[in-house]
PAVONU-356829 format. One record per residue: x, y, z of N, C-alpha, C in turn; residue in three letters; residue number from 1. Coordinates in Angstrom, 1 decimal, always signed. Layout:
# PAVONU-356829
PT    n_xx    n_yy    n_zz   ca_xx   ca_yy   ca_zz    c_xx    c_yy    c_zz  rest   nr
PT       X       Y       Z       X       Y       Z       X       Y       Z   ALA  NUM
...
***
This chain:
# PAVONU-356829
PT    n_xx    n_yy    n_zz   ca_xx   ca_yy   ca_zz    c_xx    c_yy    c_zz  rest   nr
PT   +60.4    +2.1   +28.2   +60.4    +3.1   +27.1   +59.8    +2.5   +25.9   MET    1
PT   +60.2    +1.2   +25.6   +59.6    +0.6   +24.4   +58.1    +0.4   +24.5   LYS    2
PT   +57.7    +0.1   +25.8   +56.3    -0.2   +26.0   +55.5    +1.1   +25.8   GLN    3
PT   +56.0    +2.3   +26.1   +55.4    +3.6   +25.9   +55.3    +3.9   +24.4   LEU    4
PT   +56.3    +3.6   +23.7   +56.3    +3.8   +22.3   +55.3    +2.9   +21.6   LYS    5
PT   +55.2    +1.7   +22.0   +54.3    +0.7   +21.5   +52.8    +1.2   +21.8   TRP    6
PT   +52.6    +1.7   +23.0   +51.2    +2.2   +23.4   +50.9    +3.4   +22.5   MET    7
PT   +51.8    +4.3   +22.2   +51.5    +5.5   +21.4   +51.1    +5.0   +20.0   LYS    8
PT   +51.8    +4.1   +19.4   +51.5    +3.5   +18.1   +50.1    +2.9   +18.1   GLN    9
PT   +49.8    +2.2   +19.1   +48.5    +1.5   +19.2   +47.4    +2.6   +19.3   LEU   10
PT   +47.6    +3.6   +20.1   +46.7    +4.7   +20.2   +46.5    +5.4   +18.8   LEU   11
PT   +47.5    +5.7   +18.1   +47.4    +6.3   +16.8   +46.6    +5.4   +15.9   ILE   12
PT   +46.9    +4.1   +15.9   +46.1    +3.2   +15.0   +44.6    +3.2   +15.3   LEU   13
PT   +44.4    +3.2   +16.6   +42.9    +3.2   +17.1   +42.3    +4.5   +16.6   ALA   14
PT   +42.9    +5.6   +16.7   +42.4    +6.9   +16.2   +42.1    +6.9   +14.7   LEU   15
PT   +43.1    +6.4   +14.0   +43.0    +6.4   +12.5   +41.8    +5.5   +12.1   VAL   16
PT   +41.7    +4.3   +12.7   +40.6    +3.4   +12.4   +39.2    +4.0   +12.8   PHE   17
PT   +39.3    +4.7   +13.9   +38.0    +5.4   +14.4   +37.6    +6.4   +13.5   GLY   18
PT   +38.5    +7.2   +13.0   +38.1    +8.3   +12.0   +37.6    +7.7   +10.7   ILE   19
PT   +38.3    +6.6   +10.2   +37.8    +6.0    +9.0   +36.4    +5.4    +9.2   PHE   20
PT   +36.2    +4.8   +10.4   +34.9    +4.3   +10.7   +33.8    +5.3   +10.7   GLY   21
PT   +34.1    +6.5   +11.3   +33.1    +7.5   +11.3   +32.8    +8.0    +9.9   ILE   22
PT   +33.9    +8.2    +9.1   +33.7    +8.6    +7.7   +32.9    +7.6    +6.9   ALA   23
PT   +33.2    +6.3    +7.1   +32.4    +5.3    +6.4   +31.0    +5.3    +6.8   ALA   24
PT   +30.7    +5.5    +8.0   +29.3    +5.5    +8.5   +28.5    +6.6    +7.9   ALA   25
PT   +29.2    +7.8    +7.7   +28.4    +8.9    +7.1   +28.2    +8.7    +5.6   GLN   26
PT   +28.9    +7.8    +4.9   +28.8    +7.6    +3.5   +27.7    +6.5    +3.2   ASP   27
PT   +27.0    +6.0    +4.2   +26.1    +4.9    +3.9   +24.9    +5.5    +3.2   VAL   28
PT   +24.5    +4.9    +2.0   +23.4    +5.4    +1.2   +22.1    +4.7    +1.7   VAL   29
PT   +21.1    +5.5    +1.9   +19.8    +5.0    +2.3   +18.8    +5.4    +1.2   HIS   30
PT   +17.6    +4.8    +1.3   +16.6    +5.0    +0.2   +15.2    +5.2    +0.9   ILE   31
PT   +14.4    +6.0    +0.2   +13.0    +6.2    +0.7   +12.1    +6.4    -0.5   VAL   32
PT   +10.9    +6.0    -0.4    +9.9    +6.1    -1.5    +8.8    +7.0    -1.0   SER   33
PT    +8.3    +7.9    -1.8    +7.2    +8.7    -1.4    +6.7    +9.7    -2.5   GLY   34
PT    +6.0   +10.7    -2.1    +5.4   +11.7    -3.0    +6.0   +13.0    -2.8   VAL   35
PT    +6.4   +13.7    -3.8    +7.0   +15.0    -3.7    +5.9   +16.0    -3.3   VAL   36
PT    +6.1   +16.7    -2.2    +5.2   +17.7    -1.6    +5.6   +19.1    -1.9   THR   37
PT    +6.9   +19.3    -2.0    +7.4   +20.7    -2.3    +8.9   +20.6    -2.8   LYS   38
PT    +9.2   +21.6    -3.7   +10.5   +21.8    -4.1   +10.9   +23.2    -3.9   VAL   39
PT   +11.9   +23.5    -3.1   +12.3   +24.8    -2.8   +13.7   +25.1    -3.5   ASP   40
PT   +13.6   +25.7    -4.7   +14.8   +25.9    -5.4   +15.8   +26.9    -4.8   ASP   41
PT   +15.2   +27.9    -4.0   +16.1   +28.8    -3.3   +16.9   +28.1    -2.2   GLY   42
PT   +16.2   +27.2    -1.5   +16.9   +26.5    -0.4   +17.5   +25.2    -0.8   GLY   43
PT   +17.3   +24.9    -2.1   +17.8   +23.6    -2.6   +17.4   +22.4    -1.8   LYS   44
PT   +16.0   +22.3    -1.6   +15.5   +21.2    -0.8   +14.3   +20.6    -1.6   THR   45
PT   +14.1   +19.3    -1.4   +12.9   +18.6    -2.0   +12.3   +17.9    -0.8   ILE   46
PT   +10.9   +18.1    -0.6   +10.2   +17.4    +0.5    +9.4   +16.3    -0.1   ALA   47
PT    +9.5   +15.1    +0.6    +8.8   +13.9    +0.2    +8.1   +13.3    +1.4   VAL   48
PT    +6.8   +12.9    +1.1    +6.0   +12.3    +2.1    +5.9   +10.8    +1.8   ARG   49
PT    +6.2   +10.0    +2.8    +6.1    +8.5    +2.6    +4.7    +8.0    +2.8   THR   50
PT    +4.5    +6.8    +2.5    +3.1    +6.2    +2.6    +2.6    +6.2    +4.1   ALA   51
PT    +3.5    +6.2    +5.0    +3.1    +6.2    +6.4    +2.9    +7.6    +7.0   ASP   52
PT    +3.0    +8.6    +6.1    +2.7   +10.0    +6.4    +3.9   +10.8    +7.0   GLY   53
PT    +5.1   +10.1    +7.0    +6.3   +10.8    +7.4    +6.8   +11.7    +6.3   THR   54
PT    +7.2   +13.0    +6.8    +7.7   +13.9    +5.8    +9.3   +13.9    +5.9   ASP   55
PT    +9.9   +13.9    +4.8   +11.4   +13.9    +4.7   +11.8   +15.1    +3.9   HIS   56
PT   +12.8   +15.9    +4.3   +13.3   +17.0    +3.5   +14.7   +16.6    +3.2   VAL   57
PT   +15.0   +16.7    +1.8   +16.4   +16.3    +1.3   +17.0   +17.6    +0.7   PHE   58
PT   +18.2   +17.8    +1.0   +19.0   +18.8    +0.3   +19.4   +18.2    -1.0   LYS   59
PT   +19.6   +19.1    -2.0   +20.1   +18.6    -3.3   +21.1   +19.6    -3.8   TYR   60
PT   +21.9   +19.1    -4.8   +23.0   +20.0    -5.4   +23.0   +19.8    -6.9   SER   61
PT   +24.0   +20.4    -7.5   +24.2   +20.2    -9.0   +24.6   +18.8    -9.3   ASP   62
PT   +25.1   +18.0    -8.3   +25.5   +16.6    -8.5   +24.4   +15.6    -8.3   LYS   63
PT   +23.2   +16.1    -7.8   +22.1   +15.2    -7.6   +21.6   +14.7    -8.9   THR   64
PT   +21.4   +13.4    -9.1   +20.9   +12.9   -10.4   +19.4   +12.7   -10.3   LEU   65
PT   +18.8   +12.9   -11.5   +17.3   +12.7   -11.6   +17.1   +11.8   -12.8   VAL   66
PT   +16.2   +10.9   -12.6   +15.9   +10.0   -13.8   +14.4    +9.8   -13.8   ARG   67
PT   +13.8   +10.0   -14.9   +12.4    +9.8   -15.1   +12.2    +8.3   -15.5   GLY   68
PT   +11.4    +7.5   -14.8   +11.3    +6.1   -15.0   +10.7    +5.8   -16.4   TYR   69
PT    +9.7    +6.6   -16.7    +8.9    +6.4   -18.0    +9.5    +7.1   -19.2   HIS   70
PT   +10.6    +7.8   -19.0   +11.2    +8.5   -20.2   +11.9    +7.5   -21.1   GLU   71
PT   +12.0    +7.8   -22.3   +12.7    +6.9   -23.3   +14.2    +6.8   -23.0   SER   72
PT   +14.8    +7.9   -22.5   +16.2    +7.8   -22.1   +16.3    +7.4   -20.7   SER   73
PT   +17.0    +6.4   -20.4   +17.2    +5.9   -19.0   +18.3    +6.5   -18.3   LYS   74
PT   +19.0    +7.5   -19.0   +20.1    +8.2   -18.4   +19.7    +9.2   -17.3   GLU   75
PT   +20.4    +9.2   -16.2   +20.1   +10.2   -15.2   +20.8   +11.5   -15.5   ALA   76
PT   +20.1   +12.6   -15.2   +20.7   +13.9   -15.4   +21.0   +14.6   -14.1   LYS   77
PT   +22.2   +15.3   -14.1   +22.6   +16.0   -12.9   +22.2   +17.5   -13.0   ALA   78
PT   +22.0   +18.1   -11.8   +21.8   +19.5   -11.7   +20.4   +20.0   -12.2   GLY   79
PT   +19.4   +19.1   -12.2   +18.1   +19.5   -12.8   +16.9   +19.3   -11.8   VAL   80
PT   +17.2   +19.1   -10.5   +16.1   +18.8    -9.6   +15.1   +19.9    -9.6   VAL   81
PT   +15.5   +21.2    -9.5   +14.5   +22.2    -9.4   +13.7   +22.4   -10.7   ASP   82
PT   +14.4   +22.4   -11.8   +13.7   +22.6   -13.1   +12.8   +21.3   -13.5   SER   83
PT   +13.4   +20.1   -13.2   +12.7   +18.9   -13.5   +11.4   +18.8   -12.7   TYR   84
PT   +11.4   +19.1   -11.4   +10.2   +18.9   -10.6    +9.3   +20.1   -10.4   PHE   85
PT    +9.7   +21.2   -11.2    +8.8   +22.4   -11.1    +7.4   +22.1   -11.6   LYS   86
PT    +6.5   +22.3   -10.7    +5.1   +21.9   -11.1    +4.7   +20.5   -11.0   GLY   87
PT    +5.6   +19.6   -10.5    +5.4   +18.2   -10.5    +5.1   +17.7    -9.0   LYS   88
PT    +4.7   +18.6    -8.2    +4.3   +18.1    -6.8    +3.3   +17.0    -7.0   GLU   89
PT    +3.4   +16.0    -6.2    +2.5   +14.8    -6.4    +3.1   +13.7    -7.1   GLY   90
PT    +4.3   +13.9    -7.7    +5.1   +12.9    -8.4    +5.5   +11.9    -7.4   SER   91
PT    +5.5   +10.6    -7.7    +6.0    +9.6    -6.8    +7.4    +9.3    -7.2   GLU   92
PT    +8.3    +9.3    -6.1    +9.7    +9.2    -6.3   +10.4    +8.2    -5.4   VAL   93
PT   +11.6    +7.8    -5.8   +12.4    +7.0    -4.9   +13.7    +7.8    -4.8   VAL   94
PT   +14.1    +8.1    -3.5   +15.2    +9.0    -3.3   +16.3    +8.2    -2.6   VAL   95
PT   +17.5    +8.3    -3.2   +18.7    +7.7    -2.6   +19.4    +8.9    -1.9   HIS   96
PT   +19.9    +8.7    -0.6   +20.4    +9.8    +0.1   +21.4    +9.3    +1.1   TYR   97
PT   +22.3   +10.3    +1.6   +23.3   +10.0    +2.6   +23.1   +11.1    +3.7   THR   98
PT   +23.6   +10.8    +4.9   +23.5   +11.7    +6.0   +24.9   +12.5    +5.9   LYS   99
PT   +24.7   +13.8    +5.9   +25.9   +14.7    +5.9   +25.7   +15.7    +7.0   VAL  100
PT   +26.5   +15.6    +8.1   +26.2   +16.4    +9.3   +24.8   +16.0    +9.8   GLY  101
PT   +23.9   +16.9    +9.9   +22.6   +16.6   +10.4   +21.6   +16.6    +9.2   GLY  102
PT   +22.1   +16.7    +8.0   +21.2   +16.8    +6.8   +21.1   +15.5    +6.0   ASP  103
PT   +19.9   +15.3    +5.4   +19.8   +14.2    +4.4   +20.0   +14.8    +3.1   ASP  104
PT   +21.0   +14.3    +2.4   +21.4   +14.9    +1.1   +21.1   +13.9    +0.0   VAL  105
PT   +20.2   +14.3    -1.0   +19.9   +13.4    -2.1   +21.0   +13.2    -3.1   ALA  106
PT   +21.3   +12.0    -3.4   +22.3   +11.7    -4.4   +21.6   +11.3    -5.8   SER  107
PT   +20.4   +10.7    -5.7   +19.6   +10.4    -6.9   +18.2   +10.4    -6.6   LYS  108
PT   +17.4   +10.9    -7.5   +15.9   +10.9    -7.4   +15.3   +10.3    -8.7   VAL  109
PT   +14.6    +9.2    -8.5   +13.9    +8.5    -9.6   +12.5    +8.9    -9.6   ALA  110
PT   +12.0    +9.5   -10.7   +10.6    +9.9   -10.8    +9.8    +8.8   -11.4   ASP  111
PT    +8.8    +8.3   -10.7    +7.9    +7.3   -11.2    +6.6    +7.8   -11.8   LEU  112
PT    +6.4    +9.1   -11.7    +5.2    +9.7   -12.2    +4.1    +9.9   -11.2   GLY  113
PT    +3.0   +10.6   -11.5    +1.9   +10.8   -10.6    +1.0    +9.7   -10.6   LYS  114
PT    +0.6    +9.2    -9.5    -0.4    +8.1    -9.4    -0.1    +6.8   -10.0   GLY  115
PT    +1.2    +6.6   -10.3    +1.6    +5.3   -10.9    +2.0    +4.2   -10.0   SER  116
PT    +2.4    +4.6    -8.8    +2.9    +3.6    -7.8    +1.8    +3.0    -6.9   GLN  117
PT    +1.8    +1.8    -6.8    +0.9    +1.1    -5.9    +1.6    +0.4    -4.8   LYS  118
PT    +0.9    +0.0    -3.8    +1.6    -0.7    -2.6    +0.8    -2.0    -2.3   ILE  119
PT    +1.6    -3.0    -2.2    +1.0    -4.3    -1.8    +1.7    -4.8    -0.5   ALA  120
PT    +0.9    -5.2    +0.4    +1.4    -5.7    +1.7    +1.0    -7.2    +1.8   LYS  121
PT    +1.9    -8.0    +2.3    +1.5    -9.4    +2.5    +2.6   -10.3    +2.9   GLY  122
PT    +2.4   -11.6    +2.7    +3.4   -12.6    +3.1    +3.9   -13.4    +1.9   VAL  123
PT    +5.2   -13.5    +1.8    +5.8   -14.2    +0.7    +5.4   -15.7    +0.7   ILE  124
PT    +4.9   -16.2    -0.5    +4.6   -17.6    -0.6    +5.5   -18.3    -1.5   THR  125
PT    +6.2   -17.6    -2.4    +7.2   -18.3    -3.3    +8.3   -17.3    -3.7   LYS  126
PT    +9.5   -17.8    -3.8   +10.7   -17.0    -4.2   +11.3   -17.6    -5.4   VAL  127
PT   +11.3   -16.8    -6.5   +11.9   -17.3    -7.7   +13.3   -16.5    -7.8   ASP  128
PT   +14.4   -17.1    -7.4   +15.7   -16.4    -7.3   +16.2   -16.1    -8.7   LYS  129
PT   +16.1   -17.1    -9.6   +16.7   -16.8   -10.9   +15.9   -15.8   -11.7   SER  130
PT   +14.6   -15.7   -11.5   +13.8   -14.7   -12.2   +13.6   -13.4   -11.4   GLY  131
PT   +14.1   -13.4   -10.2   +14.0   -12.2    -9.4   +12.5   -11.8    -9.2   HIS  132
PT   +11.7   -12.8    -8.8   +10.3   -12.6    -8.5    +9.9   -13.1    -7.2   ARG  133
PT    +8.8   -12.5    -6.7    +8.2   -13.0    -5.4    +6.8   -13.1    -5.7   LEU  134
PT    +6.2   -14.2    -5.2    +4.7   -14.4    -5.1    +4.3   -14.1    -3.7   THR  135
PT    +3.3   -13.2    -3.6    +2.9   -12.7    -2.2    +1.4   -12.9    -2.1   VAL  136
PT    +1.0   -13.5    -0.9    -0.4   -13.5    -0.6    -0.7   -12.1    +0.1   LYS  137
PT    -1.4   -11.3    -0.6    -1.6    -9.9    -0.2    -2.7    -9.9    +0.9   THR  138
PT    -2.8    -8.7    +1.5    -3.8    -8.5    +2.6    -5.2    -8.7    +2.0   GLU  139
PT    -5.4    -8.6    +0.7    -6.7    -8.8    +0.0    -7.0   -10.3    -0.1   LYS  140
PT    -6.0   -11.1    +0.2    -6.2   -12.6    +0.2    -5.9   -13.2    -1.2   GLY  141
PT    -5.4   -12.4    -2.1    -5.0   -12.9    -3.4    -3.5   -13.2    -3.5   THR  142
PT    -3.1   -14.1    -4.3    -1.7   -14.3    -4.6    -1.3   -13.6    -5.8   GLU  143
PT    -0.3   -12.7    -5.7    +0.2   -12.0    -6.9    +1.7   -12.1    -7.0   GLU  144
PT    +2.2   -12.0    -8.3    +3.6   -12.1    -8.5    +4.1   -10.8    -8.9   THR  145
PT    +5.3   -10.5    -8.3    +6.0    -9.2    -8.5    +7.4    -9.4    -9.0   PHE  146
PT    +7.7    -8.7   -10.0    +9.1    -8.7   -10.6    +9.9    -7.6   -10.0   ASP  147
PT   +11.2    -8.0    -9.6   +12.1    -7.0    -9.1   +13.0    -6.5   -10.3   PHE  148
PT   +12.8    -5.2   -10.7   +13.6    -4.6   -11.7   +15.0    -4.5   -11.2   GLY  149
PT   +15.9    -4.2   -12.2   +17.3    -4.2   -11.8   +17.6    -3.0   -10.9   LYS  150
PT   +16.7    -2.0   -10.9   +16.9    -0.8   -10.0   +16.1    -0.9    -8.7   ASP  151
PT   +15.4    -2.0    -8.4   +14.6    -2.2    -7.2   +15.6    -2.2    -6.0   ALA  152
PT   +15.1    -1.5    -4.9   +15.9    -1.4    -3.7   +15.1    -1.3    -2.5   ALA  153
PT   +15.7    -1.6    -1.4   +15.0    -1.4    -0.1   +16.1    -0.8    +0.9   GLY  154
PT   +15.6    -0.4    +2.1   +16.5    +0.2    +3.0   +16.7    -0.7    +4.2   ASP  155
PT   +17.9    -0.6    +4.8   +18.2    -1.3    +6.0   +19.1    -0.5    +6.9   SER  156
PT   +19.4    -1.0    +8.1   +20.3    -0.2    +9.0   +21.6    +0.0    +8.4   ASP  157
PT   +22.0    -0.8    +7.5   +23.4    -0.7    +6.9   +23.3    +0.0    +5.5   ARG  158
PT   +22.1    +0.5    +5.1   +22.0    +1.2    +3.9   +21.1    +0.4    +2.9   GLY  159
PT   +21.3    +0.8    +1.6   +20.5    +0.3    +0.5   +20.8    -1.2    +0.3   VAL  160
PT   +19.7    -2.0    +0.1   +19.7    -3.4    -0.2   +19.2    -3.5    -1.6   VAL  161
PT   +20.0    -4.0    -2.6   +19.5    -4.1    -4.0   +18.5    -5.2    -4.0   ARG  162
PT   +17.5    -5.0    -4.8   +16.4    -6.0    -5.0   +16.8    -7.4    -5.4   GLY  163
PT   +17.7    -7.4    -6.3   +18.2    -8.7    -6.8   +18.9    -9.5    -5.7   TRP  164
PT   +19.7    -8.7    -4.9   +20.4    -9.4    -3.7   +19.3    -9.9    -2.7   ASP  165
PT   +18.3    -9.1    -2.5   +17.2    -9.5    -1.6   +16.5   -10.8    -2.1   TYR  166
PT   +16.2   -10.9    -3.4   +15.5   -12.1    -3.9   +16.4   -13.3    -3.9   THR  167
PT   +17.7   -13.0    -4.2   +18.7   -14.1    -4.3   +19.0   -14.7    -2.9   ASP  168
PT   +19.1   -13.9    -1.9   +19.7   -14.4    -0.6   +18.8   -14.2    +0.6   THR  169
PT   +18.0   -13.2    +0.7   +17.3   -12.9    +1.9   +15.9   -13.2    +2.0   LYS  170
PT   +15.1   -13.1    +0.9   +13.7   -13.3    +0.9   +13.4   -14.8    +1.2   ALA  171
PT   +12.4   -15.0    +2.1   +12.0   -16.4    +2.4   +10.5   -16.5    +2.5   LYS  172
PT   +10.0   -17.7    +2.1    +8.6   -17.9    +2.3    +8.2   -17.7    +3.7   GLU  173
PT    +7.1   -17.0    +3.9    +6.6   -16.7    +5.2    +7.0   -15.3    +5.8   GLY  174
PT    +7.9   -14.7    +5.1    +8.3   -13.3    +5.5    +7.3   -12.3    +5.1   ASP  175
PT    +7.0   -11.3    +5.9    +6.2   -10.2    +5.6    +6.9    -9.2    +4.8   LYS  176
PT    +6.2    -8.6    +3.8    +6.9    -7.6    +2.9    +5.9    -6.6    +2.5   VAL  177
PT    +6.4    -5.4    +2.2    +5.6    -4.3    +1.6    +6.3    -3.9    +0.3   ILE  178
PT    +5.6    -4.0    -0.8    +6.2    -3.7    -2.1    +5.6    -2.5    -2.7   LEU  179
PT    +6.4    -1.6    -3.2    +6.0    -0.4    -3.9    +6.3    -0.7    -5.4   HIS  180
PT    +5.2    -0.7    -6.2    +5.4    -1.1    -7.6    +4.6    -0.3    -8.6   TYR  181
PT    +5.0    -0.5    -9.8    +4.2    +0.1   -10.9    +3.8    -1.1   -11.9   THR  182
PT    +2.9    -0.9   -12.7    +2.5    -1.9   -13.7    +2.9    -1.5   -15.1   GLU  183
PT    +3.5    -2.5   -15.8    +3.9    -2.3   -17.1    +3.9    -3.6   -17.9   SER  184
PT    +3.2    -3.5   -19.1    +3.1    -4.7   -19.9    +2.6    -5.9   -19.2   SER  185
PT    +1.6    -5.7   -18.3    +1.0    -6.8   -17.5    +1.8    -7.3   -16.4   GLY  186
PT    +2.9    -6.7   -16.1    +3.8    -7.1   -15.0    +3.7    -6.1   -13.9   LYS  187
PT    +3.9    -6.5   -12.6    +4.0    -5.7   -11.5    +5.5    -5.5   -11.2   LYS  188
PT    +6.1    -4.3   -11.4    +7.5    -4.1   -11.3    +7.8    -3.4   -10.0   ILE  189
PT    +8.5    -4.0    -9.1    +8.9    -3.5    -7.8   +10.0    -2.4    -8.0   VAL  190
PT    +9.8    -1.3    -7.3   +10.9    -0.2    -7.3   +11.5    -0.1    -5.9   HIS  191
PT   +10.6    -0.3    -4.9   +11.1    -0.1    -3.5   +10.4    -1.2    -2.7   PHE  192
PT   +11.1    -1.7    -1.7   +10.5    -2.7    -0.8   +10.9    -2.5    +0.6   PHE  193
PT   +10.0    -3.0    +1.5   +10.2    -2.9    +2.9   +10.0    -4.3    +3.5   GLU  194
PT   +10.9    -4.7    +4.4   +10.8    -6.0    +5.0   +10.0    -5.9    +6.3   GLU  195
***
């Protein structure tokens, strides 16, 4: 009898941990970079095409934050996706999102502007951990230095990887990398990266 009671308790624990595991997996935040191709304010969706030509459609809500990278105010605004992006198809964005059911739901959209983002592909030749910089030998054969801003991020199986964490612990000389960046004050500022 005691063994049966013990088995029931073990089964209940397994179910509880399984449910929490599923809930935690759905809360994983991912990130993608691309160009806005369409905003459907009636359907509350924003379509983004990545550099490799993949189209992503994200649902948004009044809780979705929007931040313009080149605006004087760095504060994100909630509930303005449709009005903010009206007529701004072609804007380059970085979207943070989670999977909810079968949908990708945007939690934050950072607007980098039209035609501002560039892409560099290459091999890391130097890692400056304290300065959060990478020197990369690009496909063009030149060595260029890229600064990781505090908002720089990449995506992984486990979700968003912060740029500073990447430069501090993971980036190594010889690794291949793809950097999505803008230029400001003579610096190349990374917003999104791919390993």
